[in-house]
N, C-alpha and C positions, 0 to 999 in steps of 0.2 A: 637113801630114802630116810625121811624124817619120821620120828616116832611122835605121835600125838598122845596127849593124855586121854584116858578113857572118858567117854561122855558122862559116865556115872560120877566120876571124881570131880569133873567141872560143875555138874549140877549140885553136888553136895557142898562144894566150896561156895557157890553162889548163895545157897540157902543159909549157910553159916554166916556169911558176910551180911546178909539181910537181917538175920536174927541179932547179931552183935550191934549193927547200926540202929535197929529199932530199940533195943535195950538202952543203948547210950542216949538216944534222944528221949526215951521215956523216963530215964532217971533224972533228967534235968528239965522239967517242963517250964515253960515261960510263966512268969508271975501274972496271974489274971485276977480280976475282981468282978464279981457279979452282983448286980443289984437291980431292983425294980426302978424303972424310969416313970416319971409322971406322964400322964397323957398330955399331948400337946394341944393346947386350946386352938391353935391355928389349924390343925389337921381336921378336927371335928367341924370347925366353921367352914373350911374350904370344901369339905365333903357336902355339907348342907348347902353351901352356895352353888356347887355344881349341880346338885339335884334341883335346886330352885331354878337355876338357869335352864336346865333341860325341860322342866315343866313349863316355864314361861315360853320357851321356844315352841313347844308342842301347841300351847294355847294360841300363840301368835300365828302359827301356821293355819290353824282353823279359823281364826278371826280374819285372816286375809282373804278367805273365800268370799266371792261376790254375793252369794246367797246369804251367808251369815252377816256380812257387813250391811246388806240392804235391810235385813230383818232388824238389826240393832238400830239402824237409822230410823226405821218405822217406829221404834219405841222411843225415839228422841235422844238417843245417845250418840255423842260425837266420839271421834277416835281419842281425843284428849281425855274425855270422861272415862272411857273404857280403860285406858292406860292408868289413870289415877286410881280407879277401883281395883285393878290388878295389883298395883303397887301396895295398896292398903291391905291385901290379903296376907294372912300368916303363911308360914311354910306348909303347915298341915292342910290348911284350906286350899292352897294353891295345888298341892299334890292331889287332893281329893277331886278338885275341878279337872285337873289333867287326866285323872283316871276315869272320871265320868265322860270326858270327851272321847277317850278311847272306847268306852262302852257304847257310846252313841254312834260313832263312826268306826266300826270294827274293821271294815275292808280298806280303810285309808282313802286315798283319792282316786282309786281305780287304775293307777299306773301299772300295778302288778298284773291285773287282768289283761291289759293291752299287751304287755311284754309276753305273757304266756301265750296269747293268741298268735302273736308274731312268730314266736319260736315254733309253735305247732305248724304254722303255714310254711315256714322255711324248711322244716323237717319233711313235710309232705312233698314239697317241690324237689328236695334232694332225693327222696325215695322214688318219685316218678322218674327222675333223671337217671338214677342208678339202675332202675329196672328196665330202662330203654323203652318205656311206654310213651306213646305220643297221645296227646289229647287233641282230637280233631272234632270240630263242630261243623256239622253239615245241615243244610236246610232241606227239610222234607218238602217235596213238591207234590202234594197229593191231597 
C-alpha cells in the first residue's frame, strides 16, 4: 500500500507556491505609461449623427402617415419642400421636433394595443380549452 502525503501538507505547499509566484510577478511589473488622451472629434460627431438619424427616422415615420401627409398637402407643402425644411433644421431643433412628435402621439401607431388584445384572446382560448369547457350557442324557441 502506498503512503500519500497528508492533505494539510499539500494545501500548505500550494499556498506557498502561489505566494512565491505572486511575489515574483509583483517584483517585476511591466513598464506602463498613463496619460490623458484627447477626446476624439469623430466620436462626438458620430454620436451626434446617430441621434440626428434616429430623430429623422422618427419624424419620417410620422410624416409617412396618410393623415399627416394629406394635411401637409392641404397647406401646400410637397414632399421635397418638407425634406428641404427638415434638412435645414439644426440638431437641437430636430431633436425638439422629434420630442414634440412623441408628446403628440404617445401611444404610437396602435400596433401595441392590437398585439395585447390578440394575446388576451389567445390566453382566453387556451384557458377554455384547458378547463374542458365547451361554448355552445343554442337558439331559444319561445
